[in-house]
N, C-alpha and C positions, 0 to 999 in steps of 0.2 A: 656678169662675172661673179664668181664666187670668192669667198674669203681664201679658200684653199687655192685657186688660181692665183689670187693676189700674192699669196705665201710664196708660191713657186716663183713669181715674178721677182720679189724682193731677193730670193735666193740667188737667183740667176744674176741679178744687178748686183748682188754683193760681190760676185766674182770678177766684176769689171774693174777697169782702172779708175782710181777717184778722179782722174782727169775726165773721164768720159761718162761718169754715172753719178747723179747726185746720191743716190742710195749707198753707194761704195764710199763716196766722199764722207757722208754722214757716218757710216759705220767706222770709218777710219778714225773718226774723232774719239771713238770708245763709248762703251755702254752708258755712261754717266751722261754724255751729251745726247746721246739717242733718247734717253729718258727725259732729259730736260726739253727736247724738241717736242716730244709727244705731249708734254705738260703744256707747252705754249700752244700747241694745236688744239687741245681740249679746252683752254681757257678761250680761245678764238671761238670755239663752237658754242660755248656756254654764253659768250656776249651775243652772239647772232640769234641764239635761242631767246634770249631775255628781250632782244629788240624785236623779235617776231618776224625777221626777214628770212622767209623759208628758202629763197634761192641761195643766200649766203650761208644758211645753216646746212644746206645740202652739200655745199663745196667744202664748208669747214668739217663737217662729218666725214666726208671721203678723206680729208686730209688725217683726221683723228684714226680712221681705220687704216690707213697706209702707215702711218708713224708707229702706231701700236704694233704692227706686224715687223716693223723695222726694229723696234725696241725689243720684242721677243726674240727676234733672230739674233740681236746683238747679245743676248744672254743665253741662247741656246734653249729656248722654250719653244717647243713645236706648238702650232696651233691646234693640233689633234688633242694635247694634254689640256688646253683651254676649253675645248669642246667637251671633253670627257668631265671636266670639272662641272661645267654647266649642266650636262646630263646627269651627273650624280645629284646635283641640287634640285633637279626637278621631281626627284622622288618624294619630296615632302613640300609643304607649303613654305612660301618665302619666309614668313615669321617664324616657323619652326626651325627652318635652316639657319637663319640668322641668330636665333637663340641658342644654337648648338656651338657657335664659333666660340673659340677660346677668347677670352678678354685681356 
């Protein structure tokens, strides 16, 4: 599965009833709650990375990617915009790119 495919799944589930879809239910709580859920999943992934549990980290990383796409959907940010930003950043070294960001 690609991130683009997962983005399409999120968009499809967003159209479902909140009674029938976890994604629709989460999106119905608003963008702030979707961001909060993403943060929770990211913290859980960090914990598993620190523990060194590869299987649990894999599971939590999947949750992070899924909830990132839900959060982006909630704010109307297409994955293609994120991918374009990553591509733009590849034109120079990470240190140069970071130094060019506004403080």
